DSSP file (Angstrom, degrees, kcal/mol; ACC not computed):
  #  RESIDUE AA STRUCTURE BP1 BP2  ACC     N-H-->O    O-->H-N    N-H-->O    O-->H-N    TCO  KAPPA ALPHA  PHI   PSI    X-CA   Y-CA   Z-CA
    1    1 A M              0   0    0      0, 0.0     2,-0.3     0, 0.0     0, 0.0   0.000 360.0 360.0 360.0 139.7  -15.6   -1.7   -4.5
    2    2 A S        -     0   0    0      1,-0.1     2,-0.9    75,-0.0    75,-0.0  -0.601 360.0-147.5 -87.0 140.7  -13.6   -4.6   -3.1
    3    3 A D        +     0   0    0     -2,-0.3     2,-0.4     2,-0.0    -1,-0.1  -0.690  41.1 159.9-103.2  75.6  -12.0   -7.2   -5.4
    4    4 A T        -     0   0    0     -2,-0.9     2,-0.4     2,-0.0    -2,-0.0  -0.817  26.4-163.4-107.0 137.7  -12.4  -10.1   -2.9
    5    5 A T        +     0   0    0     -2,-0.4     2,-0.4     2,-0.0    -2,-0.0  -0.978   9.4 178.4-117.6 130.7  -12.4  -13.9   -3.8
    6    6 A K        +     0   0    0     -2,-0.4     2,-0.4     2,-0.0    -2,-0.0  -0.971   2.2 174.3-134.2 119.7  -13.7  -16.4   -1.3
    7    7 A L        +     0   0    0     -2,-0.4     2,-0.3     2,-0.0    33,-0.1  -0.966   1.3 175.8-122.7 140.6  -13.8  -20.1   -2.1
    8    8 A K        +     0   0    0     -2,-0.4     2,-0.3    31,-0.1    -2,-0.0  -0.995   2.7 170.2-144.8 138.3  -14.8  -22.8    0.4
    9    9 A T        -     0   0    0     -2,-0.3     2,-0.4     2,-0.1    -2,-0.0  -0.990  18.9-163.6-146.2 153.4  -15.2  -26.6   -0.2
   10   10 A K        +     0   0    0     -2,-0.3     2,-0.3     2,-0.0    -2,-0.0  -0.954  32.0 145.0-137.4 117.8  -15.7  -29.7    1.9
   11   11 A Q        -     0   0    0     -2,-0.4     2,-0.6     2,-0.0    -2,-0.1  -0.973  49.0-108.4-150.2 160.7  -15.0  -33.0    0.1
   12   12 A T        +     0   0    0     -2,-0.3     2,-0.3     0, 0.0    -2,-0.0  -0.841  45.6 162.9 -94.8 125.0  -13.6  -36.4    0.8
   13   13 A V        -     0   0    0     -2,-0.6     2,-0.1     1,-0.0    -2,-0.0  -0.855  41.1 -91.4-132.7 167.9  -10.2  -37.0   -0.8
   14   14 A T     >  -     0   0    0     -2,-0.3     4,-2.3     1,-0.1     5,-0.2  -0.372  38.9-110.2 -74.6 162.7   -7.4  -39.6   -0.3
   15   15 A R  H  > S+     0   0    0      1,-0.2     4,-2.2     2,-0.2     5,-0.1   0.893 121.5  52.8 -58.7 -40.2   -4.6  -38.9    2.1
   16   16 A G  H  > S+     0   0    0      2,-0.2     4,-2.4     1,-0.2    -1,-0.2   0.892 107.7  49.7 -63.1 -41.5   -2.3  -38.5   -0.9
   17   17 A E  H  > S+     0   0    0      2,-0.2     4,-2.1     1,-0.2    -1,-0.2   0.890 110.2  50.9 -65.4 -39.0   -4.6  -35.9   -2.5
   18   18 A A  H  X S+     0   0    0     -4,-2.3     4,-2.2     1,-0.2    -2,-0.2   0.914 110.8  49.2 -63.1 -41.9   -4.8  -34.0    0.7
   19   19 A A  H  X S+     0   0    0     -4,-2.2     4,-2.4     2,-0.2    -2,-0.2   0.903 108.9  52.3 -64.3 -41.6   -1.0  -34.0    0.9
   20   20 A E  H  X S+     0   0    0     -4,-2.4     4,-2.3     2,-0.2    -1,-0.2   0.903 109.5  49.7 -61.4 -41.5   -0.7  -32.8   -2.7
   21   21 A Y  H  X S+     0   0    0     -4,-2.1     4,-2.3     1,-0.2    -1,-0.2   0.929 111.5  48.3 -63.0 -45.2   -3.0  -29.9   -2.0
   22   22 A L  H  X S+     0   0    0     -4,-2.2     4,-2.5     1,-0.2    -2,-0.2   0.881 111.1  50.7 -63.8 -37.7   -1.1  -28.9    1.1
   23   23 A M  H  X S+     0   0    0     -4,-2.4     4,-2.4     2,-0.2    -1,-0.2   0.893 109.9  49.9 -67.2 -39.2    2.2  -29.1   -0.9
   24   24 A A  H  X S+     0   0    0     -4,-2.3     4,-2.1     2,-0.2    -2,-0.2   0.909 112.3  48.0 -63.9 -41.5    0.8  -26.9   -3.7
   25   25 A L  H  X S+     0   0    0     -4,-2.3     4,-2.4     2,-0.2    -2,-0.2   0.909 110.6  51.5 -64.0 -42.4   -0.3  -24.4   -1.0
   26   26 A A  H  X S+     0   0    0     -4,-2.5     4,-2.5     2,-0.2    -2,-0.2   0.903 109.0  50.6 -61.7 -42.4    3.1  -24.5    0.6
   27   27 A R  H  X S+     0   0    0     -4,-2.4     4,-1.7     2,-0.2    -1,-0.2   0.915 111.1  48.6 -62.0 -42.6    4.8  -23.8   -2.7
   28   28 A A  H  < S+     0   0    0     -4,-2.1    20,-0.4     1,-0.2     6,-0.3   0.901 113.6  46.7 -64.4 -41.0    2.5  -20.8   -3.3
   29   29 A L  H  < S+     0   0    0     -4,-2.4    -2,-0.2     1,-0.2    -1,-0.2   0.885 112.5  49.6 -68.1 -38.4    3.2  -19.5    0.2
   30   30 A A  H  < S+     0   0    0     -4,-2.5     2,-0.2    -5,-0.2    -1,-0.2   0.787  93.3  89.1 -73.0 -28.4    7.0  -19.9   -0.1
   31   31 A S    ><  -     0   0    0     -4,-1.7     3,-1.0    -5,-0.2    17,-0.3  -0.515  69.8-146.2 -75.9 133.8    7.3  -18.2   -3.5
   32   32 A T  T 3  S+     0   0    0     -2,-0.2    -1,-0.1     1,-0.2     3,-0.1   0.713 104.9  49.9 -68.3 -18.6    7.9  -14.5   -3.4
   33   33 A E  T 3  S-     0   0    0      1,-0.3    -1,-0.2    14,-0.0    -4,-0.1   0.462 107.8-136.0 -95.7  -3.4    5.8  -14.4   -6.6
   34   34 A G    <   -     0   0    0     -3,-1.0    -1,-0.3    -6,-0.3     2,-0.3  -0.292  18.4-126.9  77.4-168.6    2.9  -16.4   -5.2
   35   35 A G  E     -A   46   0A   0     11,-2.0    11,-3.5    -3,-0.1     2,-0.4  -0.981  12.5 -97.7-170.1 167.5    1.3  -19.2   -7.1
   36   36 A E  E     -A   45   0A   0     -2,-0.3     2,-0.3     9,-0.2     9,-0.2  -0.793  32.5-178.6 -99.5 139.5   -2.0  -20.6   -8.2
   37   37 A I  E     -A   44   0A   0      7,-2.5     7,-2.8    -2,-0.4     2,-0.5  -0.931  23.0-126.2-128.8 158.4   -3.9  -23.4   -6.4
   38   38 A E  E     +A   43   0A   0     -2,-0.3     2,-0.4     5,-0.2     5,-0.2  -0.902  31.6 165.9-108.6 132.2   -7.2  -25.0   -7.4
   39   39 A L  E >   -A   42   0A   0      3,-3.0     3,-1.9    -2,-0.5   -31,-0.1  -0.985  68.4  -3.8-145.0 132.0  -10.1  -25.2   -5.0
   40   40 A A  T 3  S-     0   0    0     -2,-0.4     3,-0.1     1,-0.3   -32,-0.1   0.840 129.7 -56.4  55.8  36.2  -13.7  -26.1   -5.7
   41   41 A G  T 3  S+     0   0    0      1,-0.2     2,-0.3     0, 0.0    -1,-0.3   0.545 119.4 102.2  76.9   6.6  -12.9  -26.3   -9.4
   42   42 A Q  E <   -A   39   0A   0     -3,-1.9    -3,-3.0     2,-0.0     2,-0.4  -0.920  67.0-129.9-123.3 150.0  -11.6  -22.8   -9.6
   43   43 A R  E     -A   38   0A   0     -2,-0.3     2,-0.4    -5,-0.2    -5,-0.2  -0.822  26.3-177.4 -98.4 136.7   -8.0  -21.5   -9.7
   44   44 A V  E     -A   37   0A   0     -7,-2.8    -7,-2.5    -2,-0.4     2,-0.5  -0.993  24.5-125.8-134.2 140.7   -7.0  -18.8   -7.3
   45   45 A T  E     -A   36   0A   0     -2,-0.4     2,-0.5    -9,-0.2    -9,-0.2  -0.734  21.9-162.8 -87.5 130.1   -3.7  -16.9   -7.0
   46   46 A V  E     +A   35   0A   0    -11,-3.5   -11,-2.0    -2,-0.5     2,-0.4  -0.964  16.8 165.7-114.7 120.9   -2.2  -17.0   -3.5
   47   47 A Q        -     0   0    0     -2,-0.5     2,-0.3   -13,-0.2   -18,-0.1  -0.878  16.4-165.3-137.4 102.9    0.5  -14.4   -2.7
   48   48 A A        -     0   0    0     -2,-0.4     2,-0.3   -20,-0.4   -14,-0.1  -0.613   5.5-150.0 -91.9 147.1    1.3  -14.0    1.0
   49   49 A A        -     0   0    0     25,-0.3    25,-0.2    -2,-0.3   -17,-0.0  -0.848  37.5 -69.8-109.8 150.2    3.3  -11.1    2.5
   50   50 A D  S    S+     0   0    0     -2,-0.3     2,-0.1    23,-0.1    23,-0.1  -0.577 106.2  46.0 -77.0 146.6    5.4  -11.4    5.6
   51   51 A P  S    S-     0   0    0      0, 0.0     2,-0.5     0, 0.0    23,-0.5   0.666  70.9-167.4 -83.2 158.5    4.5  -11.7    8.4
   52   52 A V        -     0   0    0     21,-0.1     2,-0.6    -2,-0.1    21,-0.2  -0.929  14.9-140.8-108.3 129.6    2.0  -14.5    8.2
   53   53 A Q  E     -B   72   0B   0     19,-3.2    19,-2.0    -2,-0.5     2,-0.5  -0.807  22.3-163.5 -88.2 122.9   -0.2  -15.2   11.3
   54   54 A A  E     -B   71   0B   0     -2,-0.6     2,-0.5    17,-0.2    17,-0.2  -0.934  14.3-176.7-115.6 129.0   -0.6  -18.9   11.7
   55   55 A E  E     -B   70   0B   0     15,-2.7    15,-2.7    -2,-0.5     2,-0.4  -0.984  11.4-179.5-122.2 118.3   -3.3  -20.6   13.9
   56   56 A I  E     -B   69   0B   0     -2,-0.5     2,-0.4    13,-0.2    13,-0.2  -0.971   6.4-177.1-125.5 130.6   -3.0  -24.4   14.0
   57   57 A E  E     -B   68   0B   0     11,-2.6    11,-2.9    -2,-0.4     2,-0.4  -0.993   2.1-173.0-129.5 128.8   -5.4  -26.7   15.9
   58   58 A I  E     -B   67   0B   0     -2,-0.4     2,-0.5     9,-0.2     9,-0.2  -0.987   0.8-173.5-123.7 127.3   -5.0  -30.5   16.2
   59   59 A E  E     +B   66   0B   0      7,-3.1     7,-2.6    -2,-0.4     2,-0.3  -0.984  16.4 154.9-121.1 124.5   -7.6  -32.7   17.8
   60   60 A T        +     0   0    0     -2,-0.5     5,-0.1     5,-0.2    -2,-0.0  -0.881  39.0  64.0-136.8 170.1   -6.9  -36.4   18.3
   61   61 A G  S    S+     0   0    0      1,-0.4     4,-0.1    -2,-0.3    -1,-0.1   0.213  83.0  84.7 102.6 -15.5   -8.1  -39.2   20.6
   62   62 A G  S    S-     0   0    0      2,-0.5    -1,-0.4    -3,-0.0     3,-0.0  -0.197 102.7 -76.4-101.4-162.7  -11.8  -39.4   19.7
   63   63 A P  S    S+     0   0    0      0, 0.0     2,-0.4     0, 0.0    -3,-0.0   0.635 120.4  36.4 -71.5 -12.1  -13.6  -41.3   17.0
   64   64 A K  S    S-     0   0    0      2,-0.0    -2,-0.5    -4,-0.0     2,-0.3  -0.999  72.2-149.4-142.4 135.2  -12.3  -38.6   14.5
   65   65 A S        -     0   0    0     -2,-0.4     2,-0.3    -4,-0.1    -5,-0.2  -0.766  18.7-171.2-102.2 153.7   -9.1  -36.7   14.3
   66   66 A E  E     -B   59   0B   0     -7,-2.6    -7,-3.1    -2,-0.3     2,-0.4  -0.999  17.4-166.8-149.0 140.5   -8.9  -33.2   12.9
   67   67 A I  E     -B   58   0B   0     -2,-0.3     2,-0.5    -9,-0.2    -9,-0.2  -0.998  10.7-171.2-125.4 126.3   -6.3  -30.6   11.9
   68   68 A E  E     -B   57   0B   0    -11,-2.9   -11,-2.6    -2,-0.4     2,-0.5  -0.975   1.6-173.9-117.9 130.9   -7.3  -27.0   11.2
   69   69 A I  E     -B   56   0B   0     -2,-0.5     2,-0.5   -13,-0.2   -13,-0.2  -0.989   2.7-178.7-125.8 124.7   -4.9  -24.5    9.7
   70   70 A E  E     -B   55   0B   0    -15,-2.7   -15,-2.7    -2,-0.5     2,-0.4  -0.988   3.6-176.9-125.3 124.0   -5.7  -20.8    9.4
   71   71 A L  E     +B   54   0B   0     -2,-0.5     2,-0.3   -17,-0.2   -17,-0.2  -0.949   5.4 172.5-119.9 138.4   -3.2  -18.4    7.8
   72   72 A S  E     +B   53   0B   0    -19,-2.0   -19,-3.2    -2,-0.4     2,-0.3  -0.990   4.0 169.4-144.3 153.8   -3.7  -14.7    7.4
   73   73 A W        -     0   0    0     -2,-0.3     2,-0.2   -21,-0.2   -21,-0.1  -0.976  39.5 -90.7-156.2 160.5   -1.6  -11.7    6.3
   74   74 A A        -     0   0    0    -23,-0.5     2,-0.4    -2,-0.3   -25,-0.3  -0.510  37.0-156.5 -75.3 142.8   -2.0   -8.1    5.5
   75   75 A T        -     0   0    0     -2,-0.2     2,-1.0   -27,-0.1   -27,-0.0  -0.910  24.6-111.2-117.0 150.1   -2.7   -7.2    1.9
   76   76 A A        -     0   0    0     -2,-0.4     3,-0.1     3,-0.0    -2,-0.0  -0.699  45.1-175.6 -80.7 107.5   -2.0   -3.9    0.3
   77   77 A G        -     0   0    0     -2,-1.0     2,-0.1     1,-0.1   -75,-0.0  -0.481  36.0 -76.6 -97.6 171.9   -5.4   -2.4   -0.4
   78   78 A P        -     0   0    0      0, 0.0     2,-0.3     0, 0.0    -1,-0.1  -0.452  48.5-127.5 -67.6 138.7   -6.3    0.7   -2.2
   79   79 A S              0   0    0     -2,-0.1    -3,-0.0     1,-0.1     0, 0.0  -0.685 360.0 360.0 -89.5 141.4   -5.8    3.9   -0.1
   80   80 A H              0   0    0     -2,-0.3    -1,-0.1     0, 0.0     0, 0.0   0.349 360.0 360.0-118.6 360.0   -8.6    6.3    0.4
């Protein structure tokens, strides 16, 4: 059985709050020990392994600007 956690949220925050969340995520990613971040009222531990695959998309010029960041990495799962 898989021990998977998936959290997703969509909310309106201030620019400063968005920056604080991104900085907390950056600290967790940079640490070799990982770190905890809060999302959707829950705390989750993020511990990334090298290499990290990064997909970044920036859209500007319309009535709304958008930045999407997707990060993925291999995790050591149980061997069967």
